[in-house]
N, CA and C atoms as a LAMMPS dump frame, in Angstrom:
ITEM: TIMESTEP
0
ITEM: NUMBER OF ATOMS
645
ITEM: BOX BOUNDS ff ff ff
-5.0000000000000000e+02 5.0000000000000000e+02
-5.0000000000000000e+02 5.0000000000000000e+02
-5.0000000000000000e+02 5.0000000000000000e+02
ITEM: ATOMS id mol type element x y z
1 1 1 N -163.604 318.894 -187.715
2 1 2 C -162.839 319.357 -188.875
3 1 3 C -163.776 319.499 -190.062
4 2 1 N -163.682 320.638 -190.702
5 2 2 C -164.534 320.885 -191.854
6 2 3 C -164.005 320.105 -193.051
7 3 1 N -164.879 319.329 -193.65
8 3 2 C -164.452 318.466 -194.744
9 3 3 C -165.092 318.927 -196.036
10 4 1 N -164.287 319.111 -197.041
11 4 2 C -164.778 319.48 -198.362
12 4 3 C -164.259 318.449 -199.344
13 5 1 N -165.164 317.695 -199.95
14 5 2 C -164.759 316.642 -200.864
15 5 3 C -164.835 317.165 -202.28
16 6 1 N -163.738 317.703 -202.756
17 6 2 C -163.681 318.162 -204.136
18 6 3 C -163.182 317.02 -204.983
19 7 1 N -164.105 316.232 -205.507
20 7 2 C -163.719 315.018 -206.211
21 7 3 C -163.447 315.345 -207.664
22 8 1 N -162.193 315.285 -208.024
23 8 2 C -161.778 315.571 -209.385
24 8 3 C -161.251 314.277 -209.97
25 9 1 N -161.904 313.815 -211.026
26 9 2 C -161.497 312.544 -211.605
27 9 3 C -160.485 312.769 -212.701
28 10 1 N -159.276 312.258 -212.474
29 10 2 C -158.231 312.334 -213.487
30 10 3 C -158.053 310.937 -214.053
31 11 1 N -158.579 310.691 -215.245
32 11 2 C -158.316 309.42 -215.894
33 11 3 C -156.94 309.523 -216.511
34 12 1 N -155.941 309.212 -215.718
35 12 2 C -154.558 309.532 -216.061
36 12 3 C -153.865 308.301 -216.612
37 13 1 N -153.324 308.383 -217.809
38 13 2 C -152.595 307.272 -218.395
39 13 3 C -151.233 307.17 -217.734
40 14 1 N -150.908 305.998 -217.272
41 14 2 C -149.705 305.83 -216.463
42 14 3 C -148.424 305.974 -217.261
43 15 1 N -148.509 306.043 -218.58
44 15 2 C -147.297 306.173 -219.369
45 15 3 C -147.177 307.555 -219.979
46 16 1 N -148.01 308.501 -219.555
47 16 2 C -148.003 309.842 -220.131
48 16 3 C -147.447 310.822 -219.122
49 17 1 N -146.581 311.709 -219.56
50 17 2 C -146.018 312.744 -218.705
51 17 3 C -146.843 314.015 -218.875
52 18 1 N -146.789 314.887 -217.877
53 18 2 C -147.442 316.175 -218.006
54 18 3 C -148.942 316.091 -217.831
55 19 1 N -149.399 315.495 -216.756
56 19 2 C -150.811 315.361 -216.477
57 19 3 C -151.36 316.664 -215.896
58 20 1 N -152.624 316.639 -215.397
59 20 2 C -153.269 317.895 -215.027
60 20 3 C -152.499 318.74 -214.017
61 21 1 N -152.509 320.045 -214.249
62 21 2 C -151.963 321.015 -213.305
63 21 3 C -153.14 321.842 -212.816
64 22 1 N -153.349 321.852 -211.516
65 22 2 C -154.516 322.529 -210.966
66 22 3 C -154.1 323.387 -209.78
67 23 1 N -155.022 324.267 -209.385
68 23 2 C -154.822 325.114 -208.209
69 23 3 C -156.116 325.123 -207.408
70 24 1 N -155.999 324.939 -206.106
71 24 2 C -157.156 324.911 -205.214
72 24 3 C -156.99 325.953 -204.126
73 25 1 N -158.109 326.551 -203.721
74 25 2 C -158.116 327.467 -202.587
75 25 3 C -158.822 326.775 -201.428
76 26 1 N -158.094 326.589 -200.334
77 26 2 C -158.635 325.867 -199.192
78 26 3 C -158.429 326.663 -197.918
79 27 1 N -159.358 326.468 -196.971
80 27 2 C -159.191 327.04 -195.642
81 27 3 C -158.329 326.098 -194.797
82 28 1 N -157.983 326.549 -193.618
83 28 2 C -157.189 325.728 -192.714
84 28 3 C -157.939 324.433 -192.377
85 29 1 N -157.224 323.322 -192.461
86 29 2 C -157.759 322 -192.126
87 29 3 C -158.932 321.581 -193.009
88 30 1 N -159.13 322.249 -194.117
89 30 2 C -160.17 321.86 -195.062
90 30 3 C -159.615 320.766 -195.973
91 31 1 N -160.382 319.706 -196.134
92 31 2 C -159.912 318.549 -196.89
93 31 3 C -160.465 318.585 -198.308
94 32 1 N -159.595 318.347 -199.254
95 32 2 C -160.006 318.224 -200.649
96 32 3 C -159.438 316.923 -201.193
97 33 1 N -160.287 316.132 -201.842
98 33 2 C -159.859 314.838 -202.364
99 33 3 C -160.053 314.779 -203.872
100 34 1 N -159.163 314.075 -204.525
101 34 2 C -159.333 313.818 -205.952
102 34 3 C -158.968 312.374 -206.227
103 35 1 N -159.401 311.895 -207.378
104 35 2 C -159.195 310.501 -207.739
105 35 3 C -158.196 310.403 -208.887
106 36 1 N -157.285 309.474 -208.763
107 36 2 C -156.254 309.265 -209.773
108 36 3 C -156.336 307.82 -210.247
109 37 1 N -156.722 307.635 -211.509
110 37 2 C -156.946 306.303 -212.058
111 37 3 C -155.685 305.843 -212.783
112 38 1 N -155.008 304.844 -212.249
113 38 2 C -153.734 304.391 -212.816
114 38 3 C -153.701 302.87 -212.898
115 39 1 N -152.781 302.369 -213.715
116 39 2 C -152.565 300.929 -213.781
117 39 3 C -151.674 300.503 -212.618
118 40 1 N -151.442 299.216 -212.488
119 40 2 C -150.596 298.72 -211.403
120 40 3 C -149.129 299.029 -211.666
121 41 1 N -148.376 299.106 -210.59
122 41 2 C -146.93 299.339 -210.649
123 41 3 C -146.584 300.633 -211.38
124 42 1 N -147.396 301.652 -211.176
125 42 2 C -147.13 302.966 -211.762
126 42 3 C -146.772 303.942 -210.648
127 43 1 N -145.788 304.755 -210.903
128 43 2 C -145.351 305.748 -209.924
129 43 3 C -146.083 307.057 -210.175
130 44 1 N -146.768 307.55 -209.168
131 44 2 C -147.437 308.844 -209.246
132 44 3 C -146.628 309.867 -208.464
133 45 1 N -146.293 310.958 -209.113
134 45 2 C -145.582 312.059 -208.471
135 45 3 C -146.483 313.287 -208.463
136 46 1 N -146.617 313.9 -207.307
137 46 2 C -147.434 315.103 -207.159
138 46 3 C -146.525 316.223 -206.674
139 47 1 N -146.207 317.121 -207.574
140 47 2 C -145.437 318.299 -207.197
141 47 3 C -146.42 319.353 -206.684
142 48 1 N -146.115 319.957 -205.564
143 48 2 C -147.063 320.888 -204.957
144 48 3 C -146.334 322.13 -204.441
145 49 1 N -147.127 323.173 -204.259
146 49 2 C -146.62 324.42 -203.682
147 49 3 C -147.77 325.094 -202.955
148 50 1 N -147.51 325.579 -201.75
149 50 2 C -148.522 326.257 -200.947
150 50 3 C -148.26 327.754 -200.929
151 51 1 N -149.339 328.509 -201.029
152 51 2 C -149.234 329.971 -201.002
153 51 3 C -150.34 330.528 -200.111
154 52 1 N -149.964 331.299 -199.108
155 52 2 C -150.946 331.874 -198.181
156 52 3 C -151.668 333.045 -198.833
157 53 1 N -152.983 333.12 -198.583
158 53 2 C -153.811 334.22 -199.069
159 53 3 C -154.435 334.899 -197.854
160 54 1 N -153.721 335.824 -197.215
161 54 2 C -154.216 336.45 -195.983
162 54 3 C -155.545 337.165 -196.203
163 55 1 N -156.49 336.936 -195.293
164 55 2 C -157.767 337.651 -195.352
165 55 3 C -157.551 339.128 -195.059
166 56 1 N -156.667 339.385 -194.118
167 56 2 C -156.281 340.755 -193.776
168 56 3 C -154.859 340.98 -194.291
169 57 1 N -154.709 341.908 -195.209
170 57 2 C -153.402 342.155 -195.821
171 57 3 C -152.355 342.58 -194.785
172 58 1 N -152.81 343.098 -193.654
173 58 2 C -151.877 343.54 -192.615
174 58 3 C -151.42 342.389 -191.719
175 59 1 N -152.044 341.245 -191.902
176 59 2 C -151.705 340.103 -191.054
177 59 3 C -150.29 339.609 -191.355
178 60 1 N -149.532 339.409 -190.31
179 60 2 C -148.181 338.877 -190.449
180 60 3 C -148.214 337.369 -190.224
181 61 1 N -147.818 336.648 -191.246
182 61 2 C -147.856 335.196 -191.163
183 61 3 C -146.523 334.666 -190.66
184 62 1 N -146.543 333.756 -189.703
185 62 2 C -145.282 333.202 -189.18
186 62 3 C -144.558 332.386 -190.242
187 63 1 N -143.244 332.354 -190.132
188 63 2 C -142.452 331.568 -191.069
189 63 3 C -142.707 330.072 -190.842
190 64 1 N -142.623 329.347 -191.918
191 64 2 C -142.844 327.895 -191.882
192 64 3 C -144.213 327.547 -191.298
193 65 1 N -145.187 328.426 -191.566
194 65 2 C -146.527 328.183 -191.027
195 65 3 C -147.338 327.253 -191.915
196 66 1 N -146.908 327.088 -193.15
197 66 2 C -147.676 326.286 -194.097
198 66 3 C -147.174 324.849 -194.127
199 67 1 N -148.093 323.931 -193.947
200 67 2 C -147.797 322.509 -194.082
201 67 3 C -148.968 321.831 -194.772
202 68 1 N -148.695 320.684 -195.361
203 68 2 C -149.722 319.976 -196.121
204 68 3 C -149.823 318.535 -195.634
205 69 1 N -151.013 318.162 -195.178
206 69 2 C -151.281 316.783 -194.783
207 69 3 C -151.798 316.023 -196.001
208 70 1 N -151.162 314.91 -196.315
209 70 2 C -151.521 314.124 -197.496
210 70 3 C -151.846 312.697 -197.077
211 71 1 N -152.968 312.191 -197.582
212 71 2 C -153.342 310.794 -197.363
213 71 3 C -153.724 310.177 -198.703
214 72 1 N -153.249 308.968 -198.949
215 72 2 C -153.52 308.272 -200.202
216 72 3 C -154.167 306.926 -199.883
217 73 1 N -155.258 306.624 -200.595
218 73 2 C -155.984 305.369 -200.408
219 73 3 C -155.981 304.581 -201.716
220 74 1 N -155.814 303.266 -201.618
221 74 2 C -155.81 302.425 -202.816
222 74 3 C -157.246 302.1 -203.234
223 75 1 N -157.443 301.361 -204.342
224 75 2 C -158.811 301.05 -204.795
225 75 3 C -159.648 300.284 -203.784
226 76 1 N -158.993 299.628 -202.815
227 76 2 C -159.725 298.904 -201.77
228 76 3 C -159.959 299.778 -200.541
229 77 1 N -159.687 301.074 -200.67
230 77 2 C -159.887 302.065 -199.601
231 77 3 C -158.94 301.85 -198.41
232 78 1 N -157.824 301.197 -198.66
233 78 2 C -156.814 301.027 -197.613
234 78 3 C -155.827 302.186 -197.666
235 79 1 N -155.463 302.689 -196.504
236 79 2 C -154.529 303.809 -196.431
237 79 3 C -153.119 303.317 -196.756
238 80 1 N -152.506 303.908 -197.793
239 80 2 C -151.151 303.5 -198.172
240 80 3 C -150.128 304.608 -197.923
241 81 1 N -150.6 305.813 -197.64
242 81 2 C -149.675 306.908 -197.346
243 81 3 C -150.375 307.941 -196.479
244 82 1 N -149.735 308.349 -195.41
245 82 2 C -150.237 309.42 -194.549
246 82 3 C -149.028 310.163 -194
247 83 1 N -148.889 311.415 -194.408
248 83 2 C -147.686 312.153 -194.031
249 83 3 C -147.941 313.65 -194.122
250 84 1 N -147.199 314.395 -193.326
251 84 2 C -147.284 315.857 -193.362
252 84 3 C -146.036 316.398 -194.063
253 85 1 N -146.269 317.308 -195.013
254 85 2 C -145.184 317.854 -195.823
255 85 3 C -145.041 319.355 -195.577
256 86 1 N -143.902 319.886 -196.02
257 86 2 C -143.652 321.324 -195.898
258 86 3 C -144.414 322.076 -196.979
259 87 1 N -144.127 323.378 -197.127
260 87 2 C -144.914 324.216 -198.031
261 87 3 C -144.569 324.019 -199.504
262 88 1 N -143.535 323.258 -199.799
263 88 2 C -143.134 323.07 -201.191
264 88 3 C -142.403 321.74 -201.315
265 89 1 N -142.76 320.962 -202.321
266 89 2 C -142.054 319.7 -202.474
267 89 3 C -142.765 318.735 -203.393
268 90 1 N -142.559 317.445 -203.124
269 90 2 C -143.08 316.392 -203.991
270 90 3 C -143.607 315.24 -203.146
271 91 1 N -144.774 314.742 -203.522
272 91 2 C -145.365 313.55 -202.922
273 91 3 C -145.319 312.446 -203.977
274 92 1 N -144.93 311.249 -203.584
275 92 2 C -144.899 310.165 -204.567
276 92 3 C -145.337 308.858 -203.919
277 93 1 N -145.999 308.041 -204.716
278 93 2 C -146.399 306.707 -204.274
279 93 3 C -146.497 305.802 -205.501
280 94 1 N -146.353 304.499 -205.276
281 94 2 C -146.44 303.508 -206.348
282 94 3 C -147.688 302.659 -206.145
283 95 1 N -148.455 302.484 -207.21
284 95 2 C -149.698 301.716 -207.126
285 95 3 C -149.392 300.222 -207.142
286 96 1 N -149.88 299.503 -206.143
287 96 2 C -149.71 298.05 -206.102
288 96 3 C -150.741 297.342 -206.966
289 97 1 N -151.858 298.012 -207.207
290 97 2 C -152.914 297.425 -208.025
291 97 3 C -153.539 298.506 -208.894
292 98 1 N -154.125 298.07 -209.998
293 98 2 C -154.761 299.019 -210.909
294 98 3 C -156.09 299.491 -210.332
295 99 1 N -156.455 300.712 -210.654
296 99 2 C -157.733 301.243 -210.203
297 99 3 C -157.633 302.679 -209.738
298 100 1 N -158.727 303.14 -209.159
299 100 2 C -158.829 304.529 -208.726
300 100 3 C -158.224 304.683 -207.334
301 101 1 N -157.206 305.502 -207.237
302 101 2 C -156.583 305.844 -205.96
303 101 3 C -157.093 307.219 -205.525
304 102 1 N -157.498 307.319 -204.278
305 102 2 C -158.001 308.597 -203.761
306 102 3 C -156.897 309.297 -202.984
307 103 1 N -156.659 310.548 -203.363
308 103 2 C -155.64 311.364 -202.701
309 103 3 C -156.34 312.521 -201.997
310 104 1 N -156.131 312.652 -200.704
311 104 2 C -156.746 313.722 -199.919
312 104 3 C -155.655 314.64 -199.373
313 105 1 N -155.851 315.944 -199.564
314 105 2 C -154.886 316.925 -199.071
315 105 3 C -155.599 317.908 -198.152
316 106 1 N -154.845 318.411 -197.187
317 106 2 C -155.402 319.371 -196.24
318 106 3 C -154.283 320.273 -195.733
319 107 1 N -154.389 321.6 -195.945
320 107 2 C -153.368 322.503 -195.405
321 107 3 C -153.516 322.629 -193.896
322 108 1 N -152.461 322.347 -193.183
323 108 2 C -152.466 322.481 -191.724
324 108 3 C -151.615 323.69 -191.364
325 109 1 N -152.25 324.689 -190.793
326 109 2 C -151.573 325.947 -190.479
327 109 3 C -151.925 326.378 -189.065
328 110 1 N -151.276 327.435 -188.628
329 110 2 C -151.591 328.021 -187.321
330 110 3 C -151.881 329.509 -187.474
331 111 1 N -152.621 329.858 -188.53
332 111 2 C -152.996 331.251 -188.737
333 111 3 C -153.955 331.699 -187.638
334 112 1 N -153.793 332.934 -187.221
335 112 2 C -154.695 333.496 -186.215
336 112 3 C -156.067 333.724 -186.825
337 113 1 N -156.092 334.296 -188.025
338 113 2 C -157.346 334.579 -188.716
339 113 3 C -157.802 333.322 -189.459
340 114 1 N -158.929 332.767 -189.038
341 114 2 C -159.417 331.529 -189.627
342 114 3 C -159.927 331.724 -191.05
343 115 1 N -160.119 332.981 -191.475
344 115 2 C -160.596 333.243 -192.831
345 115 3 C -159.461 333.266 -193.851
346 116 1 N -158.242 333.19 -193.365
347 116 2 C -157.096 333.149 -194.277
348 116 3 C -157.089 331.817 -195.028
349 117 1 N -156.943 331.908 -196.337
350 117 2 C -156.947 330.715 -197.171
351 117 3 C -155.532 330.346 -197.621
352 118 1 N -155.434 329.139 -198.133
353 118 2 C -154.171 328.647 -198.689
354 118 3 C -154.433 328.204 -200.123
355 119 1 N -153.612 328.695 -201.031
356 119 2 C -153.718 328.275 -202.425
357 119 3 C -152.738 327.129 -202.654
358 120 1 N -153.269 326.019 -203.142
359 120 2 C -152.463 324.816 -203.345
360 120 3 C -152.31 324.569 -204.842
361 121 1 N -151.08 324.598 -205.31
362 121 2 C -150.782 324.299 -206.711
363 121 3 C -150.356 322.838 -206.81
364 122 1 N -150.962 322.106 -207.743
365 122 2 C -150.668 320.684 -207.904
366 122 3 C -150.283 320.375 -209.345
367 123 1 N -149.258 319.579 -209.501
368 123 2 C -148.843 319.073 -210.811
369 123 3 C -148.715 317.562 -210.672
370 124 1 N -149.669 316.837 -211.249
371 124 2 C -149.755 315.389 -211.058
372 124 3 C -149.176 314.683 -212.274
373 125 1 N -148.229 313.793 -212.026
374 125 2 C -147.587 313.057 -213.112
375 125 3 C -147.578 311.575 -212.779
376 126 1 N -148.012 310.775 -213.734
377 126 2 C -148.002 309.32 -213.589
378 126 3 C -146.971 308.75 -214.551
379 127 1 N -145.977 308.07 -214.016
380 127 2 C -144.881 307.569 -214.837
381 127 3 C -144.553 306.147 -214.436
382 128 1 N -143.681 305.506 -215.196
383 128 2 C -143.239 304.157 -214.854
384 128 3 C -142.485 304.172 -213.543
385 129 1 N -142.552 303.062 -212.83
386 129 2 C -141.983 303.025 -211.484
387 129 3 C -140.489 302.726 -211.461
388 130 1 N -139.91 302.372 -212.582
389 130 2 C -138.503 301.976 -212.576
390 130 3 C -137.588 303.183 -212.437
391 131 1 N -136.557 303.03 -211.607
392 131 2 C -135.505 304.037 -211.494
393 131 3 C -134.394 303.619 -212.455
394 132 1 N -134.369 304.24 -213.625
395 132 2 C -133.48 303.76 -214.686
396 132 3 C -132.012 304.063 -214.407
397 133 1 N -131.742 305.046 -213.591
398 133 2 C -130.349 305.293 -213.203
399 133 3 C -129.824 304.121 -212.384
400 134 1 N -130.633 303.684 -211.418
401 134 2 C -130.244 302.532 -210.598
402 134 3 C -130.183 301.257 -211.43
403 135 1 N -131.129 301.116 -212.365
404 135 2 C -131.14 299.932 -213.226
405 135 3 C -129.871 299.864 -214.069
406 136 1 N -129.486 301.007 -214.643
407 136 2 C -128.295 301.046 -215.498
408 136 3 C -127.037 300.682 -214.717
409 137 1 N -126.943 301.159 -213.482
410 137 2 C -125.769 300.856 -212.662
411 137 3 C -125.745 299.392 -212.242
412 138 1 N -126.916 298.872 -211.884
413 138 2 C -126.981 297.492 -211.404
414 138 3 C -126.746 296.488 -212.529
415 139 1 N -127.328 296.751 -213.692
416 139 2 C -127.24 295.815 -214.81
417 139 3 C -126.077 296.11 -215.753
418 140 1 N -125.392 297.228 -215.517
419 140 2 C -124.266 297.638 -216.37
420 140 3 C -124.691 297.761 -217.836
421 141 1 N -125.803 298.468 -218.03
422 141 2 C -126.326 298.664 -219.374
423 141 3 C -125.544 299.743 -220.106
424 142 1 N -125.477 299.586 -221.425
425 142 2 C -125.011 300.692 -222.259
426 142 3 C -126.177 301.647 -222.468
427 143 1 N -125.911 302.786 -223.101
428 143 2 C -126.976 303.759 -223.348
429 143 3 C -128.065 303.139 -224.215
430 144 1 N -127.652 302.407 -225.26
431 144 2 C -128.618 301.772 -226.155
432 144 3 C -129.443 300.721 -225.424
433 145 1 N -128.782 299.899 -224.603
434 145 2 C -129.497 298.872 -223.847
435 145 3 C -130.488 299.487 -222.862
436 146 1 N -130.085 300.593 -222.256
437 146 2 C -130.98 301.255 -221.308
438 146 3 C -132.203 301.811 -222.016
439 147 1 N -132.012 302.383 -223.21
440 147 2 C -133.145 302.915 -223.967
441 147 3 C -134.082 301.794 -224.393
442 148 1 N -133.5 300.646 -224.773
443 148 2 C -134.34 299.5 -225.134
444 148 3 C -135.13 299.022 -223.922
445 149 1 N -134.478 298.971 -222.755
446 149 2 C -135.157 298.569 -221.518
447 149 3 C -136.284 299.542 -221.196
448 150 1 N -136.025 300.815 -221.359
449 150 2 C -137.052 301.823 -221.084
450 150 3 C -138.236 301.658 -222.039
451 151 1 N -137.923 301.397 -223.325
452 151 2 C -138.989 301.217 -224.313
453 151 3 C -139.826 299.983 -224.003
454 152 1 N -139.157 298.897 -223.611
455 152 2 C -139.884 297.673 -223.261
456 152 3 C -140.755 297.875 -222.029
457 153 1 N -140.232 298.593 -221.046
458 153 2 C -141.023 298.877 -219.846
459 153 3 C -142.23 299.738 -220.188
460 154 1 N -142.023 300.72 -221.066
461 154 2 C -143.136 301.574 -221.488
462 154 3 C -144.192 300.753 -222.212
463 155 1 N -143.732 299.833 -223.068
464 155 2 C -144.669 298.963 -223.775
465 155 3 C -145.438 298.09 -222.795
466 156 1 N -144.748 297.605 -221.772
467 156 2 C -145.405 296.785 -220.755
468 156 3 C -146.449 297.591 -219.993
469 157 1 N -146.115 298.845 -219.677
470 157 2 C -147.078 299.71 -218.994
471 157 3 C -148.306 299.948 -219.854
472 158 1 N -148.071 300.211 -221.143
473 158 2 C -149.185 300.447 -222.061
474 158 3 C -150.061 299.199 -222.155
475 159 1 N -149.417 298.036 -222.233
476 159 2 C -150.172 296.786 -222.33
477 159 3 C -151.018 296.555 -221.085
478 160 1 N -150.414 296.762 -219.909
479 160 2 C -151.164 296.572 -218.66
480 160 3 C -152.295 297.577 -218.535
481 161 1 N -152.048 298.815 -218.976
482 161 2 C -153.112 299.817 -218.938
483 161 3 C -154.246 299.435 -219.879
484 162 1 N -153.872 298.919 -221.061
485 162 2 C -154.894 298.49 -222.02
486 162 3 C -155.729 297.355 -221.434
487 163 1 N -155.068 296.378 -220.808
488 163 2 C -155.792 295.268 -220.187
489 163 3 C -156.73 295.771 -219.097
490 164 1 N -156.249 296.729 -218.327
491 164 2 C -157.078 297.292 -217.261
492 164 3 C -158.298 297.995 -217.839
493 165 1 N -158.101 298.761 -218.924
494 165 2 C -159.217 299.47 -219.539
495 165 3 C -160.216 298.492 -220.153
496 166 1 N -159.717 297.372 -220.708
497 166 2 C -160.616 296.353 -221.254
498 166 3 C -161.489 295.77 -220.146
499 167 1 N -160.876 295.509 -218.975
500 167 2 C -161.646 294.989 -217.844
501 167 3 C -162.686 296.002 -217.382
502 168 1 N -162.297 297.271 -217.335
503 168 2 C -163.248 298.312 -216.937
504 168 3 C -164.398 298.393 -217.926
505 169 1 N -164.062 298.312 -219.219
506 169 2 C -165.106 298.367 -220.243
507 169 3 C -166.055 297.184 -220.11
508 170 1 N -165.498 296.011 -219.793
509 170 2 C -166.327 294.827 -219.616
510 170 3 C -167.271 294.993 -218.429
511 171 1 N -166.749 295.517 -217.308
512 171 2 C -167.605 295.752 -216.14
513 171 3 C -168.683 296.778 -216.454
514 172 1 N -168.305 297.826 -217.192
515 172 2 C -169.277 298.854 -217.555
516 172 3 C -170.372 298.269 -218.447
517 173 1 N -169.967 297.398 -219.392
518 173 2 C -170.939 296.78 -220.285
519 173 3 C -171.893 295.887 -219.504
520 174 1 N -171.354 295.133 -218.541
521 174 2 C -172.203 294.27 -217.725
522 174 3 C -173.202 295.089 -216.919
523 175 1 N -172.72 296.202 -216.351
524 175 2 C -173.615 297.075 -215.587
525 175 3 C -174.699 297.659 -216.48
526 176 1 N -174.302 298.108 -217.685
527 176 2 C -175.269 298.678 -218.629
528 176 3 C -176.309 297.647 -219.042
529 177 1 N -175.856 296.428 -219.32
530 177 2 C -176.788 295.37 -219.713
531 177 3 C -177.75 295.033 -218.577
532 178 1 N -177.23 295.024 -217.336
533 178 2 C -178.092 294.728 -216.19
534 178 3 C -179.162 295.803 -216.022
535 179 1 N -178.751 297.072 -216.186
536 179 2 C -179.718 298.17 -216.073
537 179 3 C -180.743 298.096 -217.193
538 180 1 N -180.276 297.804 -218.419
539 180 2 C -181.189 297.708 -219.563
540 180 3 C -182.213 296.596 -219.352
541 181 1 N -181.75 295.463 -218.798
542 181 2 C -182.662 294.352 -218.549
543 181 3 C -183.705 294.724 -217.495
544 182 1 N -183.275 295.432 -216.445
545 182 2 C -184.231 295.861 -215.42
546 182 3 C -185.274 296.801 -216.011
547 183 1 N -184.807 297.723 -216.875
548 183 2 C -185.75 298.642 -217.523
549 183 3 C -186.715 297.87 -218.41
550 184 1 N -186.185 296.876 -219.14
551 184 2 C -187.016 296.065 -220.033
552 184 3 C -188.089 295.313 -219.248
553 185 1 N -187.74 294.84 -218.059
554 185 2 C -188.689 294.085 -217.242
555 185 3 C -189.686 295.011 -216.557
556 186 1 N -189.2 296.136 -216.045
557 186 2 C -190.055 297.03 -215.265
558 186 3 C -191.026 297.808 -216.148
559 187 1 N -190.602 298.181 -217.356
560 187 2 C -191.45 299.014 -218.225
561 187 3 C -192.808 298.378 -218.505
562 188 1 N -192.898 297.105 -218.928
563 188 2 C -194.23 296.504 -219.144
564 188 3 C -195.08 296.487 -217.879
565 189 1 N -194.423 296.238 -216.736
566 189 2 C -195.168 296.23 -215.475
567 189 3 C -195.754 297.611 -215.2
568 190 1 N -194.96 298.653 -215.442
569 190 2 C -195.457 300.015 -215.245
570 190 3 C -196.626 300.315 -216.172
571 191 1 N -196.525 299.86 -217.425
572 191 2 C -197.61 300.098 -218.384
573 191 3 C -198.888 299.406 -217.927
574 192 1 N -198.757 298.148 -217.482
575 192 2 C -199.927 297.405 -216.996
576 192 3 C -200.54 298.101 -215.783
577 193 1 N -199.697 298.561 -214.862
578 193 2 C -200.203 299.261 -213.679
579 193 3 C -200.931 300.54 -214.067
580 194 1 N -200.375 301.281 -215.024
581 194 2 C -201.031 302.512 -215.476
582 194 3 C -202.387 302.207 -216.104
583 195 1 N -202.448 301.136 -216.905
584 195 2 C -203.73 300.753 -217.515
585 195 3 C -204.752 300.355 -216.451
586 196 1 N -204.302 299.608 -215.437
587 196 2 C -205.206 299.195 -214.363
588 196 3 C -205.703 300.401 -213.568
589 197 1 N -204.786 301.326 -213.261
590 197 2 C -205.186 302.532 -212.53
591 197 3 C -206.157 303.352 -213.362
592 198 1 N -205.887 303.471 -214.671
593 198 2 C -206.795 304.212 -215.546
594 198 3 C -208.17 303.572 -215.606
595 199 1 N -208.187 302.237 -215.728
596 199 2 C -209.467 301.523 -215.763
597 199 3 C -210.222 301.712 -214.458
598 200 1 N -209.484 301.633 -213.337
599 200 2 C -210.122 301.816 -212.021
600 200 3 C -210.701 303.216 -211.89
601 201 1 N -210.001 304.222 -212.363
602 201 2 C -210.493 305.593 -212.292
603 201 3 C -211.747 305.774 -213.148
604 202 1 N -211.727 305.181 -214.348
605 202 2 C -212.904 305.281 -215.228
606 202 3 C -214.108 304.613 -214.584
607 203 1 N -213.899 303.418 -214.023
608 203 2 C -215.002 302.714 -213.368
609 203 3 C -215.512 303.48 -212.152
610 204 1 N -214.589 304.073 -211.401
611 204 2 C -214.996 304.858 -210.229
612 204 3 C -215.843 306.051 -210.645
613 205 1 N -215.425 306.765 -211.69
614 205 2 C -216.205 307.903 -212.177
615 205 3 C -217.559 307.443 -212.713
616 206 1 N -217.556 306.313 -213.418
617 206 2 C -218.81 305.795 -213.971
618 206 3 C -219.801 305.465 -212.859
619 207 1 N -219.317 304.77 -211.825
620 207 2 C -220.182 304.423 -210.693
621 207 3 C -220.665 305.674 -209.965
622 208 1 N -219.785 306.685 -209.873
623 208 2 C -220.17 307.933 -209.219
624 208 3 C -221.294 308.622 -209.982
625 209 1 N -221.164 308.687 -211.304
626 209 2 C -222.2 309.334 -212.119
627 209 3 C -223.514 308.572 -212.043
628 210 1 N -223.42 307.225 -212.018
629 210 2 C -224.64 306.419 -211.91
630 210 3 C -225.297 306.644 -210.559
631 211 1 N -224.483 306.682 -209.5
632 211 2 C -225.033 306.888 -208.161
633 211 3 C -225.703 308.253 -208.042
634 212 1 N -225.161 309.255 -208.679
635 212 2 C -225.729 310.601 -208.63
636 212 3 C -226.796 310.815 -209.695
637 213 1 N -227.061 309.736 -210.47
638 213 2 C -228.049 309.775 -211.545
639 213 3 C -227.752 310.895 -212.541
640 214 1 N -226.458 311.038 -212.843
641 214 2 C -226.053 312.044 -213.83
642 214 3 C -226.031 311.469 -215.234
643 215 1 N -226.151 310.145 -215.342
644 215 2 C -226.184 309.497 -216.661
645 215 3 C -227.379 308.546 -216.729
């Protein structure tokens, strides 16, 4: 299977609606992956649509020939979703932990002409995981109470996302400091080595000139 890793990093805030909308052109069974960075307990919805792009305009494509294979991996690279979908619909999953989730898609078709491509339209949205209709029915909330609950949940999502970003920043700072320290240690060693090599070259040339009685 031909694999194409189109790694698109979406640093997607889990409390923001209307995230990236993209379109990809893929061949049959060609895999394209992107990364979705979300906080924990966030619901990711991927609205998609497949459109065939026949290589030969005269080619007749069978009905229901377009399908989409979707696989989702969590930050620990564990498979949390693997399913085949129709040519139009929605994929959704909830993050159990904060971090980068990898989503891989592949159009599975039975086109006769292998040069026929599939255009994949994606609309990725990261939202809170609560189903507020179910919450309102279960808790018997009024409209005002439900809005307050939604606001509190949104605040909780923002807080968890902020904590996650602080941890990421801390890890990045530690990595940067470690690299800076290595550079600080290695640079003097490199300078000393260059001086030694230069001295050795000068001495070698000097001995050569003396041996040839050029000086």
